[in-house]
VOLOTI-319231 format. One line per field, with one value per residue: x, z, y of N, C-alpha, C, O in turn; residue number from 1. Coordinates in steps of 0.05 Angstrom, whole numbers. Layout:
BEGIN
nX [X|...];
nZ [Z|...];
nY [Y|...];
caX [X|...];
caZ [Z|...];
caY [Y|...];
cX [X|...];
cZ [Z|...];
cY [Y|...];
oX [X|...];
oZ [Z|...];
oY [Y|...];
seq [NUM|...];
This chain:
BEGIN
nX [-258|-301|-286|-321|-350|-375|-352|-323|-363|-391|-354|-343|-391|-387|-344|-367|-404|-368|-344|-385|-397|-377|-407|-455|-459|-426|-372|-306|-259|-275|-290|-242|-216|-248|-234|-178|-179|-210|-173|-134|-163|-172|-119|-105|-141|-120|-81|-107|-156|-141|-95|-98|-74|-74|-61|-45|-18|-20|-27|24|49|14|14|70|86|56|82|133|125|103|146|187|165|154|204|248|235|209|169|98|86|135|139|97|115|162|140|111|152|181|143|138|191|189|149|177|217|186|152|191|203|155|125|147|116|49|-22|-50|1|29|-3|5|59|63|31|61|109|89|72|122|141|104|119|168|154|130|174|214|249|236|184|148|127|74|46|48|63|59|29|40|55|18|34|54|32|76|100|68|12|-29|-48|-70|-123|-183|-218|-192|-150|-181|-197|-149|-135|-177|-166|-116|-131|-167|-133|-98|-134|-148|-99|-94|-138|-118|-73|-98|-127|-88|-41|-4|-39|-75|-44|-34|-86|-93|-55|-81|-125|-105|-47|-9|-18|-5|49|64|58|102|110|143|122|132|157|120|83|112|121|68|56|91|72|20|34|61|17|-16|17|16|-36|-32|6|-22|-62|-36|-20|-71|-94|-56|-24|7|-4|0|-44|-46|-10|-27|-52|-107|-121|-102|-140|-187|-182|-185|-238|-264|-255|-279|-332|-343|-332|-293|-241|-266|-269|-293|-318|-285|-281|-333|-340|-301|-325|-369|-349|-315];
nZ [-669|-616|-550|-511|-448|-416|-393|-350|-321|-304|-274|-234|-209|-187|-154|-116|-93|-70|-32|7|19|65|107|97|117|93|93|107|94|56|15|2|-16|-63|-91|-102|-137|-178|-195|-214|-256|-290|-304|-332|-372|-400|-431|-459|-478|-504|-532|-553|-537|-508|-448|-411|-363|-324|-268|-249|-243|-209|-163|-156|-143|-97|-62|-62|-41|8|33|34|68|116|128|112|134|108|96|86|38|11|6|-30|-75|-85|-96|-141|-177|-180|-205|-255|-273|-281|-320|-362|-375|-385|-426|-465|-484|-499|-537|-585|-610|-634|-622|-602|-589|-564|-517|-496|-483|-443|-405|-397|-374|-329|-299|-287|-254|-214|-192|-173|-133|-100|-81|-63|-6|21|9|38|19|16|56|51|54|113|163|152|169|175|187|187|143|105|152|189|184|213|190|209|224|195|167|158|124|82|54|38|3|-33|-55|-79|-119|-149|-169|-200|-239|-264|-286|-323|-355|-377|-405|-445|-474|-494|-545|-548|-530|-571|-613|-594|-597|-653|-668|-646|-679|-732|-743|-784|-815|-780|-774|-826|-827|-802|-747|-690|-676|-639|-600|-578|-561|-520|-484|-468|-445|-401|-372|-361|-330|-287|-262|-249|-212|-172|-154|-132|-91|-59|-42|-10|33|53|69|96|81|32|-17|-50|-82|-104|-146|-178|-236|-239|-219|-260|-299|-273|-276|-330|-339|-310|-341|-390|-373|-357|-400|-456|-473|-451|-403|-352|-349|-333|-277|-259|-275|-241|-191|-196|-204|-160];
nY [242|243|224|178|196|160|109|134|158|113|90|128|124|73|81|119|85|49|81|88|37|7|28|7|-43|-80|-125|-102|-132|-167|-130|-107|-151|-157|-110|-117|-159|-138|-97|-132|-157|-113|-100|-146|-141|-99|-121|-164|-142|-93|-103|-153|-198|-261|-283|-341|-343|-303|-306|-316|-266|-239|-273|-277|-225|-220|-259|-234|-182|-197|-224|-185|-148|-178|-206|-174|-126|-84|-24|-17|12|9|-44|-56|-27|-56|-108|-96|-82|-129|-162|-133|-142|-198|-198|-173|-210|-258|-236|-221|-270|-292|-260|-268|-305|-320|-319|-384|-404|-364|-361|-413|-413|-374|-401|-446|-424|-400|-444|-468|-427|-435|-486|-470|-435|-472|-503|-470|-447|-398|-386|-417|-463|-511|-490|-435|-364|-339|-294|-238|-174|-113|-61|9|60|98|106|134|128|84|21|-22|-23|-48|-15|33|13|-5|43|63|21|27|77|69|29|59|100|68|50|97|107|66|77|125|107|76|112|146|166|123|80|80|61|8|-12|-9|-48|-93|-95|-99|-127|-132|-86|-46|-57|-45|8|26|18|-10|-66|-109|-86|-49|-86|-112|-73|-62|-113|-114|-72|-90|-136|-112|-80|-121|-146|-105|-111|-163|-155|-119|-150|-187|-154|-141|-190|-214|-258|-300|-350|-415|-416|-366|-366|-406|-442|-439|-390|-357|-373|-355|-298|-290|-305|-267|-222|-235|-240|-189|-159|-155|-108|-63|-9|-8|-57|-104|-93|-102|-153|-179|-170|-202|-256|-262];
caX [-279|-302|-284|-344|-345|-391|-337|-315|-386|-398|-332|-349|-414|-377|-327|-384|-415|-347|-341|-406|-402|-371|-429|-481|-459|-410|-348|-283|-241|-289|-292|-214|-210|-259|-219|-154|-185|-218|-150|-121|-176|-167|-93|-105|-156|-103|-67|-125|-176|-132|-74|-107|-57|-86|-41|-54|-1|-20|-24|53|54|-3|26|99|87|45|104|156|118|101|173|202|153|157|230|267|225|200|145|78|87|158|133|80|133|180|125|104|176|187|123|146|215|179|135|198|229|167|143|211|203|130|116|156|97|22|-44|-47|27|36|-16|18|86|57|22|85|129|74|74|149|141|87|134|189|142|124|198|232|247|226|156|132|115|46|34|48|77|38|36|52|45|10|52|45|37|92|110|49|-15|-30|-68|-81|-152|-192|-233|-171|-137|-200|-198|-123|-137|-195|-152|-95|-143|-177|-109|-89|-156|-144|-74|-102|-155|-101|-56|-115|-136|-66|-31|5|-60|-86|-26|-40|-111|-87|-42|-101|-143|-90|-20|6|-21|12|77|71|60|129|112|157|100|140|166|96|69|126|115|41|57|103|53|-1|47|65|-7|-24|33|6|-59|-24|19|-44|-76|-19|-22|-99|-102|-32|-11|8|-5|4|-68|-42|5|-38|-65|-136|-122|-101|-166|-206|-180|-195|-267|-274|-253|-298|-358|-347|-331|-266|-238|-280|-255|-307|-328|-271|-289|-359|-335|-288|-345|-389|-334|-305];
caZ [-657|-587|-533|-493|-419|-402|-374|-327|-304|-291|-253|-214|-193|-171|-132|-97|-78|-54|-9|28|24|92|124|90|129|79|107|92|83|29|-3|-6|-37|-89|-104|-110|-160|-198|-208|-229|-280|-307|-313|-350|-395|-414|-449|-477|-490|-519|-549|-565|-528|-488|-431|-392|-341|-306|-239|-242|-237|-186|-141|-151|-126|-70|-45|-60|-22|35|43|40|93|140|134|108|150|90|101|67|13|-2|-2|-53|-97|-89|-108|-169|-194|-185|-227|-278|-285|-292|-345|-381|-381|-400|-450|-486|-498|-510|-559|-612|-621|-635|-619|-582|-583|-544|-492|-483|-472|-417|-387|-387|-355|-303|-284|-277|-231|-192|-179|-160|-107|-82|-71|-51|24|33|5|58|7|15|78|41|70|134|184|141|185|159|196|184|117|107|181|204|182|220|172|223|225|169|153|147|101|59|40|26|-19|-53|-69|-97|-143|-165|-183|-220|-260|-279|-302|-346|-374|-390|-423|-466|-490|-503|-570|-544|-527|-598|-629|-585|-609|-682|-669|-641|-703|-756|-736|-808|-824|-762|-781|-852|-821|-789|-718|-680|-663|-618|-577|-566|-546|-498|-463|-457|-430|-376|-358|-350|-307|-262|-249|-238|-187|-151|-143|-114|-68|-42|-29|14|57|63|80|113|72|3|-18|-77|-99|-119|-170|-192|-261|-235|-217|-287|-311|-261|-286|-357|-338|-300|-362|-409|-364|-354|-427|-465|-487|-438|-380|-327|-349|-316|-250|-252|-277|-217|-170|-200|-199|-131];
caY [229|249|200|177|198|141|96|149|162|89|84|146|114|50|92|129|60|39|100|84|8|-5|36|-8|-67|-99|-130|-87|-150|-176|-108|-104|-173|-150|-88|-129|-175|-118|-87|-153|-161|-89|-102|-166|-132|-81|-139|-179|-126|-71|-111|-176|-219|-277|-297|-362|-344|-279|-312|-315|-238|-233|-287|-270|-199|-226|-269|-216|-162|-209|-232|-160|-135|-196|-214|-152|-102|-63|-12|-27|25|-2|-73|-53|-21|-78|-129|-87|-83|-158|-169|-120|-156|-222|-193|-167|-237|-274|-223|-221|-297|-299|-243|-278|-324|-308|-338|-403|-409|-345|-369|-437|-405|-360|-420|-464|-409|-396|-470|-469|-411|-447|-507|-456|-426|-496|-515|-448|-446|-372|-383|-432|-486|-515|-473|-407|-344|-329|-275|-213|-151|-89|-38|36|70|121|110|152|120|56|8|-47|-23|-55|7|51|1|-5|67|64|4|38|100|57|19|83|112|50|49|123|103|46|93|144|92|65|135|160|156|94|62|78|43|-16|-21|-14|-73|-112|-96|-109|-125|-128|-59|-30|-60|-31|38|32|15|-32|-80|-126|-68|-39|-108|-119|-52|-68|-137|-106|-54|-110|-152|-93|-75|-147|-149|-88|-124|-185|-146|-108|-174|-200|-135|-141|-216|-221|-282|-307|-380|-426|-410|-340|-372|-430|-437|-433|-360|-346|-378|-337|-270|-292|-308|-240|-204|-244|-234|-161|-147|-150|-83|-42|1|-15|-85|-123|-88|-115|-182|-188|-172|-226|-281|-263];
cX [-278|-303|-307|-336|-360|-375|-329|-338|-395|-377|-335|-372|-404|-359|-346|-397|-393|-343|-359|-410|-398|-394|-456|-479|-441|-382|-323|-264|-250|-286|-262|-207|-222|-245|-192|-157|-196|-194|-134|-135|-173|-139|-90|-119|-140|-88|-85|-143|-167|-107|-81|-90|-70|-64|-55|-37|1|-19|6|59|39|9|55|102|76|69|125|149|116|128|189|190|158|187|251|259|217|174|124|81|113|154|114|98|150|165|118|128|184|168|129|172|208|165|156|211|210|157|164|212|176|118|127|138|70|2|-41|-18|36|24|-4|45|81|49|45|105|114|74|101|151|126|104|160|179|135|151|216|227|233|195|137|119|86|32|33|64|56|49|49|40|37|26|38|51|52|101|91|22|-18|-54|-76|-112|-163|-205|-214|-156|-155|-198|-170|-124|-154|-181|-130|-109|-155|-157|-100|-108|-152|-119|-79|-119|-137|-82|-73|-121|-114|-58|-19|-17|-75|-69|-31|-65|-109|-74|-63|-118|-130|-61|-1|4|-5|41|85|72|86|131|128|139|111|147|142|82|85|122|88|41|70|84|31|8|50|39|-20|-9|23|-18|-51|-10|-3|-59|-62|-21|-51|-102|-79|-20|-10|11|-1|-20|-62|-26|-6|-51|-94|-140|-120|-128|-189|-208|-190|-226|-278|-275|-275|-327|-364|-347|-302|-264|-254|-263|-267|-316|-313|-275|-313|-356|-321|-307|-364|-374|-325|-326];
cZ [-627|-568|-513|-464|-403|-384|-348|-309|-289|-269|-229|-195|-175|-148|-109|-80|-60|-29|16|34|52|112|117|100|115|92|94|80|55|8|-13|-25|-63|-106|-116|-135|-184|-211|-224|-256|-300|-319|-335|-376|-412|-437|-469|-492|-509|-536|-564|-558|-505|-473|-413|-366|-323|-278|-231|-232|-211|-163|-135|-137|-100|-53|-41|-40|7|48|51|66|118|146|134|124|132|102|81|40|-3|-10|-28|-79|-105|-105|-136|-186|-200|-208|-254|-291|-295|-317|-367|-392|-397|-426|-472|-499|-511|-535|-585|-626|-621|-629|-595|-573|-560|-517|-479|-472|-446|-397|-376|-369|-328|-287|-273|-254|-206|-176|-164|-133|-89|-69|-56|-20|35|26|23|46|8|37|69|60|88|151|175|155|166|164|192|157|118|135|197|205|189|204|183|223|196|153|142|123|78|42|26|0|-42|-68|-89|-122|-159|-181|-206|-244|-277|-297|-326|-366|-391|-412|-447|-484|-501|-532|-569|-545|-555|-617|-620|-596|-640|-685|-665|-666|-727|-752|-762|-817|-806|-767|-807|-849|-808|-761|-711|-663|-637|-593|-562|-549|-521|-476|-452|-437|-402|-359|-344|-327|-283|-247|-236|-211|-165|-139|-124|-90|-49|-26|-7|38|69|80|101|107|42|1|-46|-95|-115|-144|-187|-216|-260|-230|-242|-301|-300|-273|-315|-357|-329|-322|-385|-401|-364|-381|-435|-479|-474|-413|-353|-326|-330|-286|-242|-255|-253|-193|-171|-192|-171|-111];
cY [234|223|201|179|177|121|109|155|137|83|103|136|91|60|105|106|49|55|93|55|-2|4|22|-35|-88|-101|-118|-108|-160|-155|-103|-125|-169|-130|-99|-145|-156|-104|-108|-157|-137|-91|-124|-157|-112|-96|-153|-160|-105|-78|-137|-201|-236|-293|-317|-363|-321|-284|-310|-284|-230|-248|-282|-246|-202|-239|-250|-193|-172|-214|-205|-147|-151|-201|-191|-127|-78|-50|-21|-14|14|-30|-74|-46|-45|-101|-122|-89|-112|-168|-158|-135|-184|-218|-187|-194|-253|-261|-224|-250|-303|-286|-250|-297|-309|-330|-359|-409|-389|-354|-393|-431|-392|-382|-437|-449|-404|-421|-475|-451|-421|-469|-494|-448|-449|-507|-495|-448|-421|-368|-399|-455|-486|-497|-444|-391|-331|-307|-248|-190|-129|-65|-12|48|96|127|126|141|90|43|-18|-48|-27|-32|28|40|0|20|71|45|15|62|89|46|39|95|95|48|73|119|86|63|112|131|86|90|153|150|128|73|58|59|13|-29|-26|-40|-98|-116|-108|-106|-119|-98|-40|-32|-44|-1|46|30|-11|-49|-95|-107|-58|-63|-115|-99|-55|-92|-131|-91|-71|-125|-137|-88|-99|-152|-132|-100|-146|-175|-132|-130|-186|-180|-137|-166|-225|-248|-283|-338|-387|-420|-384|-346|-395|-423|-430|-402|-344|-350|-359|-310|-271|-289|-280|-221|-211|-236|-204|-147|-141|-124|-60|-35|-9|-45|-104|-119|-105|-145|-194|-189|-197|-252|-283|-268];
oX [-258|-319|-313|-318|-357|-384|-330|-335|-404|-384|-329|-372|-412|-359|-340|-401|-398|-338|-352|-425|-414|-399|-476|-496|-441|-370|-319|-253|-235|-280|-258|-195|-210|-243|-185|-140|-190|-194|-123|-122|-172|-136|-76|-111|-145|-84|-80|-146|-181|-98|-70|-91|-76|-52|-75|-40|20|-11|12|75|49|15|64|119|86|74|137|166|125|132|203|205|165|194|268|275|219|159|131|78|113|165|118|96|152|175|117|126|193|176|127|173|218|168|152|215|216|155|158|219|175|104|119|142|67|8|-32|-14|49|38|-2|53|95|58|48|116|127|76|104|164|133|104|171|192|136|149|231|205|221|182|112|101|73|8|16|77|39|73|67|16|48|31|13|74|43|109|98|8|-11|-76|-88|-124|-155|-203|-217|-151|-146|-199|-168|-115|-148|-183|-127|-101|-155|-161|-94|-99|-153|-119|-70|-115|-139|-78|-64|-120|-119|-69|-23|-15|-85|-80|-33|-65|-121|-80|-61|-124|-141|-50|18|24|6|56|106|85|91|151|127|139|99|143|141|71|72|120|85|29|61|81|25|-5|44|38|-33|-21|22|-20|-63|-15|0|-66|-74|-23|-54|-112|-83|-7|-25|26|0|-18|-72|-28|6|-61|-104|-161|-133|-137|-207|-229|-204|-237|-298|-294|-286|-343|-386|-359|-289|-282|-255|-247|-253|-320|-325|-274|-314|-368|-327|-305|-372|-383|-328|-320];
oZ [-614|-571|-501|-455|-378|-362|-327|-284|-267|-248|-206|-171|-151|-127|-86|-56|-37|-8|39|53|61|131|131|93|123|100|70|59|36|-15|-37|-46|-83|-130|-138|-152|-208|-235|-245|-277|-325|-343|-355|-398|-436|-459|-493|-516|-528|-552|-585|-572|-484|-483|-401|-349|-308|-263|-208|-214|-193|-143|-112|-120|-81|-31|-20|-23|26|71|72|82|139|170|151|127|140|116|60|20|-28|-31|-45|-100|-129|-125|-153|-209|-222|-227|-274|-315|-315|-336|-389|-416|-419|-447|-496|-522|-532|-552|-605|-649|-608|-630|-573|-550|-540|-497|-455|-452|-426|-374|-352|-350|-307|-262|-250|-235|-183|-151|-146|-112|-64|-48|-39|-10|56|37|22|58|2|35|80|78|80|152|188|152|144|145|192|147|131|142|220|225|173|204|169|224|177|129|120|103|55|18|4|-21|-65|-92|-111|-144|-184|-205|-227|-267|-302|-320|-348|-391|-415|-434|-470|-508|-514|-542|-587|-558|-562|-633|-637|-604|-651|-705|-678|-673|-741|-757|-761|-825|-816|-766|-810|-864|-804|-749|-726|-639|-616|-570|-538|-527|-501|-452|-427|-416|-382|-335|-320|-307|-261|-223|-216|-192|-142|-114|-103|-68|-25|-3|13|61|93|102|119|124|28|16|-64|-119|-137|-163|-207|-219|-277|-237|-247|-316|-315|-278|-323|-371|-339|-324|-396|-417|-370|-384|-423|-495|-487|-402|-335|-305|-315|-271|-221|-240|-244|-176|-151|-176|-159|-87];
oY [230|205|222|165|176|117|96|157|139|72|95|140|88|49|100|108|40|44|92|48|-18|-10|27|-52|-111|-81|-124|-103|-162|-161|-96|-121|-175|-131|-91|-144|-161|-100|-103|-160|-141|-85|-121|-164|-109|-85|-153|-163|-97|-62|-142|-221|-224|-311|-310|-381|-318|-265|-304|-281|-217|-235|-283|-244|-190|-229|-248|-186|-159|-207|-203|-136|-140|-201|-189|-109|-55|-64|-33|-28|11|-39|-91|-58|-52|-111|-139|-98|-119|-181|-172|-140|-193|-233|-197|-198|-261|-274|-227|-253|-316|-298|-240|-306|-289|-354|-352|-418|-397|-356|-394|-443|-400|-381|-443|-460|-405|-420|-485|-460|-416|-470|-507|-452|-445|-519|-503|-449|-422|-349|-395|-467|-466|-491|-429|-401|-315|-301|-237|-186|-126|-50|-11|45|114|150|132|146|73|53|-35|-69|-14|-31|38|54|3|18|82|53|13|64|100|52|35|99|105|45|72|126|93|61|114|142|91|87|173|130|112|53|37|44|-4|-53|-44|-54|-118|-139|-124|-84|-103|-87|-21|-13|-33|13|70|38|-30|-47|-92|-114|-58|-58|-124|-106|-51|-92|-142|-96|-69|-127|-146|-91|-97|-160|-141|-99|-149|-187|-133|-128|-193|-190|-135|-164|-240|-260|-269|-350|-370|-419|-381|-330|-403|-401|-416|-390|-324|-332|-350|-299|-252|-273|-272|-206|-193|-228|-194|-126|-124|-117|-39|-50|-18|-56|-119|-139|-119|-161|-217|-207|-210|-267|-304|-270];
seq [1|2|3|4|5|6|7|8|9|10|11|12|13|14|15|16|17|18|19|20|21|22|23|24|25|26|27|28|29|30|31|32|33|34|35|36|37|38|39|40|41|42|43|44|45|46|47|48|49|50|51|52|53|54|55|56|57|58|59|60|61|62|63|64|65|66|67|68|69|70|71|72|73|74|75|76|77|78|79|80|81|82|83|84|85|86|87|88|89|90|91|92|93|94|95|96|97|98|99|100|101|102|103|104|105|106|107|108|109|110|111|112|113|114|115|116|117|118|119|120|121|122|123|124|125|126|127|128|129|130|131|132|133|134|135|136|137|138|139|140|141|142|143|144|145|146|147|148|149|150|151|152|153|154|155|156|157|158|159|160|161|162|163|164|165|166|167|168|169|170|171|172|173|174|175|176|177|178|179|180|181|182|183|184|185|186|187|188|189|190|191|192|193|194|195|196|197|198|199|200|201|202|203|204|205|206|207|208|209|210|211|212|213|214|215|216|217|218|219|220|221|222|223|224|225|226|227|228|229|230|231|232|233|234|235|236|237|238|239|240|241|242|243|244|245|246|247|248|249|250|251|252|253|254|255|256|257|258|259|260|261|262|263|264|265|266];
């Protein structure tokens, strides 16, 4: 069966709009915030739309990476690109731990476990001394990308963020259309049949969960660099609810739907 090029055409149109958007009078900070949440929604949709796993705790990965990247850049002196990598790795590690515990259950039990662990992480962020508590982590500098490209200018940073989000979307599209992605969708449609065909279903679900967590973390780390702070809102359950709503409005199991849903909600 030939795979439809329509999602790529729609996304190409969105990218074209994104390239000219700052010159149409739209505020770059707002545009970057939209892009960060669009990536967050696409990462979440990788889990819900293509594996069928509903997580109520994805704010843990988004906000955890936001705090990790912000702390690494501000306190440890990491460059922006290293801060992004560090935040993404922290989110992936959290995803590995949470996923290892949660995928043993299905349905509402899976969702409740992710929510419970996310709330535990929220209270950790509230109490930990390096997160700033209720005030959040403030004053994260942007610095220079790769030591040569100053991203203190909003317009320059906007195109950097746009390039990262486009690359991440293409990665998600590649994952979904790969043999690995086809197995994930088979698990979503009929997990028992996938098991009977010899696939290690739990392993595939765990890998998908970690990938989703890592990409959510990349979105959170980007958001910290853009706005210069990370707050408790990033790890709050309402943020998990918002990304679910973005995916539902845009269309579960579609490649471009979560992007449009994120724009509507944000």
